[in-house]
C-alpha positions in Angstrom: 19.5 -20.0 22.5 15.9 -20.7 21.9 15.0 -17.0 21.8 17.8 -16.3 19.3 16.5 -19.1 17.0 12.9 -17.8 17.4 14.0 -14.2 16.6 15.9 -15.3 13.4 13.0 -17.5 12.3 10.5 -14.6 12.8 12.7 -12.4 10.6 12.8 -15.0 7.8 9.1 -15.7 8.0 8.4 -11.9 7.9 10.4 -11.7 4.7 8.6 -14.6 3.2 5.2 -13.1 4.0 6.4 -9.7 2.6 7.7 -11.2 -0.7 4.6 -13.4 -1.0 2.5 -10.3 -0.9 4.1 -9.2 -4.2 3.4 -12.6 -5.8 -0.3 -12.1 -5.7 -1.0 -13.4 -9.2 -1.9 -17.1 -9.2 -2.2 -17.2 -5.4 1.6 -17.8 -5.1 1.4 -21.1 -7.1 4.1 -21.6 -9.7 2.1 -23.0 -12.6 5.1 -24.0 -14.8 6.9 -27.3 -14.6 9.9 -25.7 -16.4 12.6 -25.2 -13.8 14.0 -22.2 -15.6 10.6 -20.5 -15.5 10.2 -21.4 -11.9 13.6 -19.9 -11.1 12.7 -16.7 -13.0 9.5 -16.3 -11.1 11.3 -16.6 -7.7 14.1 -14.3 -8.7 11.8 -11.6 -10.1 9.7 -11.7 -7.0 12.8 -11.4 -4.8 14.0 -8.5 -7.0 10.8 -6.6 -6.5 10.7 -7.4 -2.8 14.3 -6.2 -2.3 13.7 -3.0 -4.3 10.7 -2.2 -2.1 12.8 -2.9 1.0 15.5 -0.6 -0.2 12.9 2.1 -0.9 11.3 1.6 2.5 14.7 2.0 4.2 15.4 5.2 2.3 12.0 6.6 3.3 12.5 5.6 7.0 16.0 7.1 7.0 14.6 10.4 5.6 11.9 10.5 8.2 14.3 9.7 11.1 16.7 12.4 9.8 13.9 14.9 9.7 12.8 14.0 13.2 16.3 14.3 14.5 16.7 17.6 12.8 13.5 18.8 14.5 15.0 17.9 17.9 13.5 14.5 18.6 15.7 12.0 20.4 16.0 8.8 18.5 17.4 5.8 20.3 18.9 2.7 18.7 16.3 0.5 20.4 13.5 2.5 18.7 15.2 2.1 15.3 15.8 -1.6 15.9 12.1 -2.1 16.3 11.3 -0.7 12.8 10.7 -3.1 9.9 11.4 -2.5 6.2 8.6 -5.0 5.4 5.8 -2.4 5.1 3.3 -2.7 2.3 0.4 -0.4 3.3 1.8 2.4 1.0 2.2 0.2 -2.0 -0.4 0.2 -4.8 -0.1 -3.3 -6.3 -2.6 -2.5 -9.1 -1.5 1.1 -9.7 0.3 2.9 -12.5 3.9 3.7 -11.8 5.9 6.5 -13.5 9.6 6.0 -13.4 11.7 9.1 -13.7 15.0 8.0 -15.1 16.3 11.6 -15.4 16.3 12.4 -11.7 19.4 11.1 -9.9 19.0 10.4 -6.2 21.2 12.1 -3.7 24.3 10.3 -2.6 24.9 9.5 1.1 27.6 12.3 1.2 25.1 14.8 -0.1 22.4 13.8 2.4 24.8 13.8 5.4 25.6 11.3 8.0 22.8 10.0 10.2 24.1 9.1 13.7 22.0 7.4 16.4 22.2 8.3 20.0 
């Protein structure tokens, strides 16, 4: 029971550390006393963190699919040890171009990814 609680706590703390990394302005301190502004800051930060998690999972899935196509054996245990909380490839102070004209492939177009 203790190991299950520790594992769950570690996942939550990993997410908190990950999302805090995106709230770098103001050292994570909410400077407003207005509850509406506080709620906005928390929700916007979670929105950004969740968008990056989604992007990381898409990238990891593409890489795993390529490795499998190249003949590598991928076990569930290996995938279970991966984390979507990566930040090393994120440029917090960079310029980002958003291409709204390019539509991502659907899961049907990409093909199913089955683990061994």
